[in-house]
N, C-alpha and C positions, 0 to 999 in steps of 0.2 A: 543536579546535572550541571556539569561545567559548561561554560560558554565557548569552549574551544573544540568540543567534539560534536560532530553532526551525525545523528543516528536516526534511522527510520523509527517513528513512534506510532505509525498506523499504516496498515496495508490492507488491501481487500481486492475482491474481484466480483464481477456479476456475470451470471450465465443466463443467456436467453436463447431459446430455440422455439421458433414459432410453430414447429410441427409436433412438439411434445410438451414437456413439463413447463410449468409457469416460471417466470423470471425469478431468479434467486440471487441475493447479494450476500456475500460473506465478508465480514470485516474483523480485523485483528488489531488490538491496541496494546501498546507497551505495558500498560497497567495490568493487563490480564496475565502477563508473564513474569511479573515481579512477585516475590514472596513477601507479602506485606505482613509483618509481625510487629504491630504497634497498636496503640490505642487509636480508635477511629477518629476522635476529635483532634488528636495531635497530627494525625496523617492529613486530614483535610484543612487544618489551619497552617500547614506548611512547616511544622516543626520537625518533620522527618525527612531526611535526605539520605540517599544512597551514595556509595562510592561509584565513580564513573564505570568501573569494570562490571558492576552489577547491572547498570543500565545497558551496557554493551552486550552482556550475556542475554539479558531479557530481549533485547532488540533482535539479536541473532536467532534466538529460539522462536520469536514471533515470525520472523521472515521464513524460517525453515518450516514451521507449522503451516503457514499459508501456502507455501509452494508445494508441500507434501499433499495438502488437501486439493490443491489445483491439479496435481499430477493424477489424482484419482478421479476427480469430478469433471475435468475439462478435456478429456481425451476426445479428439476429433474437432475441437473448437479452434477458431481463430480469435485471438484476444487482441484488442486494440488498446494501446497505452499512449495517451496524448503526450507528446514530447519525450518519447522513450530515448531519443538520441541525446537528450539533455541529462539532467542530474539523476533521474530515476535509474538509468542503466548502471550507473556507478554502484548503486546499492544492490542491484539484482544479479549481476553476472556471477559473483562468487557463490551465493546461495543456490543459484540455478545449477551450478556444477555439482554442489554437494547433493542436491536432491535428484537431479536427472543424469548426472555423469556427463558424457560428451553430448554436445549439441552443435547445430550449425548456426553460425552467426553471419549475417550479411551487413556490411558497413560501407559507407561511402569513402571517398578519398580522404576526408578529414577525420575518419575513424568514428563518425557518428553511427550509432546502431540504426539500421533500417528494419531488420526483422531477425527473429530468433526462431528456429524450428527445433522443438524438443521432441523426445520420444513420446509416442502416444497415438498419433502425432498431435502436438499442441503447437500452434503457431502464434507467436507474439509479434505484432506489427506496430510501427509508429504511426499513429493516426495523423500526426502533423504532416506526413508526406501526402496525405489525401486532402485533409482539411487544414489549411495552413494558418488559420486565425487562432487566437487564444480561446480557451474554453469559455471564458466570459463572453467574448464577442460571438462565438458560435451559438451559445445558449440564447442570446438575444436574436440572432439571425433566424434561428429555427423555432423560436418562441417555445422553448421547453418549460415544463412546469416547475422544475427544481433547478435553479441557477447555481452556478459555481460561485461560492463566496470568496471574499478576499481573506487571506490569512498571512500574517507576518511570521514566517517560519523562524526568523532570527530571535523572536521573543518567546519561544516555547519554554515553558517550565513544566515541572512534573504536575503541579496543580492545574495548569491549563489543560494538560492531556486528560486528567481526571474529569475536569469540567466538560470538555468536549465529548468524552465518552458518555457521561451522564446525560447531557443534552440530547445526544443521538438516541439514547434508549428512551428518553421521555417523549421524543418526537416520533417514536415508532419506527426506528431504523429497521431495515429489512434483514437484519442478521439472521442467519439460520444456524 
């Protein structure tokens, strides 16, 4: 993966409804959407690299699959994305159009996204508008069991993504 292209390499959502089904989390990783046709040892020892366009296609497919699943499973939900107005909205707007067609977007004067209303209806809101601290600070304030870790996104490599995915599966990620 080149150092000049920024691509989503993981995306997910959690659904929780206290009146019905148990909490479910769905995660999607770039590695799940690459066609890996190489020897296992070569792959994990970093001897295998793709052209950037292959990563871009896999990333786009990953985003579309997540949002398609969201369109089916999250009807009637309000989903909160922390700091939606920041970097995340740049990656979401185009795939949202592909999956949902037209949608309503509310932004402030500086064009930061406040909320998105999708057909279904599914409402996506920026939780930073309600809870203005960082996720790390909020997790300490509310003493949540699983804290947000620190992650240097600029140092992501394909091997890092594979390692993160393997670690999540070993730790019992709630993927469904």
